[in-house]
C-alpha positions in Angstrom: 15.4 -16.8 -18.5 16.0 -15.2 -15.2 15.0 -16.2 -11.4 12.0 -13.9 -10.6 10.3 -14.1 -7.4 6.0 -13.2 -7.0 6.5 -9.8 -6.2 9.2 -8.6 -8.4 6.4 -9.9 -11.3 4.1 -8.3 -9.7 6.4 -4.7 -9.8 7.3 -5.7 -13.7 3.6 -6.5 -14.7 2.2 -3.3 -13.0 5.1 -1.3 -14.1 5.3 -2.5 -18.2 1.4 -3.5 -18.6 -0.9 -1.5 -16.6 0.8 1.8 -15.1 0.1 3.8 -18.9 -3.2 3.1 -18.8 -3.4 3.7 -14.5 -1.9 6.7 -15.2 -4.6 7.5 -17.5 -7.2 6.8 -16.2 -6.0 8.2 -12.7 -5.6 11.8 -14.8 -9.3 11.2 -16.4 -10.8 10.8 -13.1 -9.4 13.8 -11.6 -10.3 16.0 -14.0 -12.4 19.1 -12.8 -15.7 18.1 -15.0 -15.9 14.6 -13.2 -14.4 15.2 -9.8 -14.1 18.7 -7.7 -10.9 20.4 -8.0 -9.3 19.5 -4.9 -10.1 15.5 -5.2 -7.6 13.5 -6.7 -8.3 9.9 -7.8 -5.0 7.1 -7.2 -4.9 3.7 -7.6 -3.8 1.5 -4.5 -1.9 -0.8 -6.2 0.8 -1.2 -3.8 -1.0 -1.6 -0.3 -3.0 -4.6 -2.0 -1.5 -6.6 -5.2 2.0 -5.7 -4.9 1.8 -6.0 -0.9 4.2 -9.6 0.6 3.2 -12.1 2.4 1.5 -11.7 5.9 4.4 -13.8 7.5 7.5 -11.5 6.1 5.4 -8.0 7.8 5.5 -10.3 10.7 9.2 -10.4 10.4 9.5 -7.1 9.6 7.5 -5.4 12.4 9.4 -7.8 15.2 12.7 -6.6 13.9 11.6 -3.1 13.7 10.0 -3.3 17.4 12.9 -5.3 18.8 15.7 -2.4 17.7 12.8 0.1 18.8 12.6 1.5 15.2 8.8 1.7 16.0 6.4 1.4 19.1 3.5 -0.9 19.6 1.2 1.9 18.2 3.5 2.7 14.9 3.3 -1.6 14.4 -0.3 -1.7 14.2 -1.0 1.5 11.9 1.6 -0.9 9.7 -0.5 -3.3 9.4 -3.6 -0.6 9.7 -5.1 -1.4 12.8 -6.2 0.9 15.2 -3.7 2.1 17.7 -4.1 0.7 20.8 -6.3 3.0 23.3 -7.8 5.1 20.2 -11.4 3.9 20.5 -12.3 6.6 17.8 -11.1 4.7 15.1 -12.8 2.2 13.1 -11.3 -1.0 11.1 -12.1 -1.0 8.0 
């Protein structure tokens, strides 16, 4: 047995166990007889299940801000927050 962190374990579980089922369901639900031809159904597995913990995400964002790789609004967008000064969007 080798060392494996939680995120790596989840990625492996999705890749080897769930992905065939996810692909089949996405393909079927995206067919024209169920949805419009312009619609495509996809599971958001990466956004929730494979997401790293909040503290690690904030550390990464802080370093990116310090290095001027992103601005505050881009950082807020990464955390799915409304950009500053944008009153038209609402958080869900």
